[in-house]
C-alpha positions as CSV (number, residue, x, y, z in Angstrom):
1,M,162.8,-119.0,-61.0
2,D,159.6,-119.3,-62.9
3,N,158.7,-122.6,-60.7
4,E,159.7,-120.7,-57.8
5,W,156.9,-118.0,-58.4
6,T,154.7,-120.7,-59.5
7,W,154.6,-122.6,-56.1
8,V,154.7,-118.8,-54.6
9,L,151.3,-118.2,-56.5
10,Y,149.7,-121.6,-55.8
11,L,150.5,-121.0,-52.2
12,V,149.0,-117.2,-52.3
13,F,146.1,-118.7,-54.0
14,A,145.3,-121.8,-51.6
15,V,146.0,-119.2,-48.4
16,V,143.0,-116.9,-50.4
17,L,140.8,-119.8,-50.7
18,I,140.8,-121.1,-47.3
19,G,140.4,-117.2,-46.2
20,V,137.3,-116.9,-48.4
21,F,136.0,-120.8,-47.2
22,Y,136.6,-119.5,-43.4
23,I,134.8,-117.0,-43.9
24,V,131.6,-118.0,-45.3
25,D,131.4,-120.7,-43.2
26,R,131.6,-118.2,-40.1
27,A,128.8,-116.1,-41.8
28,A,126.9,-119.3,-42.0
29,K,127.7,-120.2,-38.6
30,Q,126.4,-116.9,-37.2
31,R,123.0,-116.8,-39.2
32,E,122.3,-120.3,-37.7
33,K,123.1,-118.8,-34.1
34,Q,120.8,-115.9,-34.8
35,R,118.4,-118.3,-36.3
36,R,118.0,-120.5,-33.4
37,E,118.0,-117.5,-30.9
38,D,115.2,-115.8,-33.0
39,L,113.5,-119.4,-33.0
40,S,113.7,-119.8,-29.4
41,A,112.2,-116.4,-28.6
42,E,109.2,-117.3,-31.0
43,A,108.6,-120.5,-29.1
44,S,108.5,-118.6,-26.2
45,R,105.5,-116.3,-27.3
46,L,103.9,-119.1,-28.9
47,G,104.0,-120.8,-25.2
48,F,105.9,-124.2,-27.1
49,E,109.2,-125.6,-25.5
50,F,112.3,-125.2,-27.6
51,R,114.5,-127.7,-28.5
52,P,117.5,-126.8,-31.1
53,E,119.8,-129.9,-30.8
54,F,119.3,-132.6,-34.1
55,Q,116.3,-134.9,-33.0
56,P,117.1,-138.3,-35.1
57,Q,114.1,-140.4,-33.5
58,L,111.9,-137.5,-34.8
59,V,113.0,-138.3,-38.3
60,D,113.0,-142.1,-37.7
61,R,109.6,-141.9,-36.5
62,L,108.1,-139.9,-39.8
63,V,110.3,-142.2,-41.9
64,H,106.7,-143.6,-43.6
65,F,106.2,-140.1,-45.1
66,G,107.9,-139.3,-48.8
67,L,109.2,-136.3,-47.2
68,F,111.1,-138.3,-44.6
69,S,112.8,-140.8,-46.8
70,R,114.1,-138.4,-49.5
71,G,117.7,-138.2,-49.9
72,H,120.0,-139.1,-47.1
73,S,121.5,-137.1,-44.3
74,R,118.2,-136.4,-43.1
75,R,118.4,-134.1,-40.0
76,A,115.7,-132.4,-38.1
77,W,116.6,-129.8,-35.2
78,N,114.9,-126.5,-34.3
79,V,112.2,-128.3,-33.0
80,M,109.0,-126.0,-31.2
81,D,107.3,-128.3,-29.2
82,G,103.6,-127.3,-28.4
83,R,99.8,-127.5,-28.8
84,A,97.0,-125.9,-30.1
85,G,94.0,-127.2,-28.1
86,D,94.3,-131.5,-28.0
87,V,96.0,-131.3,-30.9
88,K,100.0,-132.2,-30.4
89,V,102.2,-129.8,-32.8
90,L,105.5,-129.7,-33.9
91,L,107.2,-127.1,-35.4
92,F,110.8,-127.6,-37.4
93,D,113.6,-127.0,-39.2
94,Y,114.8,-130.1,-41.7
95,V,116.9,-131.0,-44.5
96,Y,117.8,-133.7,-46.9
97,V,120.7,-134.2,-49.2
98,T,120.5,-135.5,-52.5
99,G,123.7,-136.5,-54.8
100,S,127.3,-136.2,-53.8
101,G,130.5,-134.7,-54.2
102,K,129.8,-131.4,-57.2
103,Y,126.7,-133.0,-57.2
104,R,125.5,-132.5,-53.7
105,Q,122.5,-130.4,-52.6
106,A,120.6,-129.9,-49.3
107,W,117.2,-129.2,-49.6
108,M,115.6,-127.2,-46.4
109,H,112.7,-126.6,-45.2
110,T,110.2,-125.9,-42.5
111,M,107.8,-128.6,-41.2
112,I,104.9,-129.0,-38.7
113,L,103.9,-132.2,-37.9
114,F,100.2,-131.9,-35.8
115,E,99.3,-135.4,-34.2
116,S,95.6,-136.1,-33.0
117,G,93.4,-139.2,-32.3
118,R,90.3,-136.9,-34.0
119,L,92.8,-137.1,-37.5
120,Q,91.7,-140.7,-39.4
121,L,93.5,-140.1,-42.5
122,P,94.4,-142.6,-45.3
123,A,97.6,-142.5,-46.2
124,F,98.4,-139.6,-48.9
125,S,100.5,-137.1,-50.1
126,L,99.8,-133.9,-52.2
127,R,102.5,-131.8,-53.2
128,P,102.5,-129.2,-56.2
129,S,102.6,-130.4,-59.6
130,S,106.1,-129.8,-61.7
131,F,107.3,-130.1,-65.6
132,R,108.9,-133.6,-64.5
133,D,105.4,-134.8,-63.2
134,K,104.0,-134.1,-66.1
135,I,106.4,-136.3,-67.8
136,A,106.7,-138.7,-64.9
137,N,102.5,-138.9,-65.2
138,A,102.9,-140.2,-68.9
139,F,105.3,-142.9,-67.8
140,G,102.6,-144.3,-65.4
141,Q,103.7,-142.4,-62.0
142,Q,100.5,-142.3,-59.8
143,D,98.2,-139.2,-59.6
144,I,94.9,-139.4,-58.4
145,E,92.4,-137.5,-60.8
146,V,89.1,-135.1,-58.9
147,E,87.4,-135.0,-62.3
148,A,85.1,-132.4,-60.8
149,S,88.1,-129.9,-60.5
150,P,90.4,-130.3,-63.1
151,E,92.3,-126.9,-62.0
152,F,93.0,-128.9,-58.9
153,S,94.5,-131.7,-60.6
154,A,96.4,-129.4,-62.7
155,A,98.0,-127.9,-60.1
156,Y,98.7,-131.0,-57.5
157,V,100.0,-134.4,-57.4
158,L,98.1,-136.7,-55.4
159,Q,99.1,-139.8,-54.3
160,G,97.9,-142.6,-51.9
161,E,97.9,-146.3,-51.0
162,D,93.9,-146.3,-51.7
163,E,92.9,-144.0,-54.4
164,D,89.4,-144.0,-53.7
165,L,89.9,-143.9,-49.9
166,V,91.9,-140.6,-50.7
167,R,89.1,-139.3,-53.1
168,G,86.8,-139.5,-50.4
169,F,89.3,-137.0,-48.1
170,F,89.2,-134.6,-50.8
171,P,85.4,-132.9,-51.4
172,E,84.5,-130.2,-53.4
173,S,85.6,-127.7,-50.0
174,V,88.8,-129.5,-50.0
175,V,89.6,-129.3,-53.4
176,A,88.2,-125.5,-53.6
177,Y,90.9,-124.5,-50.9
178,C,93.5,-126.2,-52.2
179,T,93.0,-124.8,-55.8
180,R,92.7,-121.3,-54.2
181,H,95.6,-121.8,-52.1
182,P,98.6,-123.4,-54.7
183,G,101.9,-124.6,-53.7
184,L,100.5,-126.7,-50.9
185,W,102.6,-129.4,-49.8
186,V,101.2,-131.8,-47.2
187,E,101.6,-135.8,-46.3
188,G,99.0,-137.6,-44.0
189,K,98.3,-140.7,-42.3
190,G,96.5,-142.1,-39.5
191,E,96.5,-139.7,-36.6
192,Q,99.6,-137.2,-38.2
193,L,99.4,-134.7,-40.7
194,V,102.8,-133.2,-41.8
195,Y,102.8,-129.3,-43.3
196,C,105.7,-128.7,-45.5
197,G,107.2,-125.1,-45.9
198,G,110.2,-123.5,-47.5
199,R,112.8,-122.5,-45.1
200,I,110.5,-120.0,-42.8
201,V,112.4,-117.0,-42.0
202,P,111.5,-116.6,-37.8
203,A,109.6,-113.1,-38.0
204,E,107.0,-115.3,-40.5
205,M,106.8,-118.6,-38.2
206,A,103.6,-117.4,-36.6
207,G,101.9,-116.7,-40.5
208,F,103.0,-120.4,-41.3
209,F,101.9,-121.6,-38.3
210,Q,98.5,-120.0,-39.0
211,E,98.5,-121.4,-42.7
212,G,99.2,-125.0,-41.3
213,L,96.5,-124.8,-38.9
214,D,94.2,-124.0,-41.8
215,V,95.1,-126.9,-43.1
216,L,94.6,-128.7,-40.3
217,D,90.9,-127.8,-40.1
218,L,90.3,-129.5,-43.4
219,W,90.4,-133.0,-42.1
220,I,89.6,-132.1,-38.1
221,E,86.6,-130.9,-36.1
222,K,87.3,-127.5,-35.9
223,E,86.5,-126.9,-32.1
224,G,89.5,-128.3,-30.4
225,V,91.5,-126.5,-32.3
226,A,90.3,-122.8,-32.3
227,E,89.4,-123.0,-28.6
228,N,93.5,-122.3,-28.2
229,L,94.3,-119.9,-30.2
230,D,93.9,-116.5,-28.4
231,L,95.9,-118.3,-25.7
232,I,99.1,-118.7,-28.7
233,G,98.4,-115.5,-30.3
234,L,97.1,-116.4,-33.3
235,D,93.4,-115.7,-35.3
236,R,91.4,-117.5,-37.6
237,V,91.4,-115.8,-41.1
């Protein structure tokens, strides 16, 4: 009899567990559906084309950036495709996974890719410094120092293939901007600049786009970008 009740309890537990998983999964799918609809509306407001499906070719095209070579199961979707002046712009959701099993973790971001012939950037990566980076630096991790601004060097990890060339793209004005805006995560190479954020809610997408444009202006002439801002409903700060 005891064994029978044990099996009944196991069965009830399994049914409850399956029910919980079903509810959680359905809620997650509903949130994604609502996000997709809200982003579509935001894309229309900005005058951008919206493509919600996965875009494997976009990830493949950006794999030369460190942001797009981390982890596995890398995916880009909810792409908002448009222009700001003569600059091509892609805003999109991005996820990559680290670990597996119970150690599996998905990292969600919202990205902006800027592409322009007026961007001629060295290969570089700028990201916030963490405690782990301080340990890694002690063991030889590259971190390009900007001697004129110890605050900048303490707040960020700056890396690149040609250190002297990268330093040349971080003059006093750029360093001062980055120091005033802690937490920036930017990568550049050639005609491409990538601005990375956490997972941005649709209602804050226009503000995130504005932040990206401000970062873009650090390395590109402003005329071609600013001329189209009124058309997409953004103001310079």
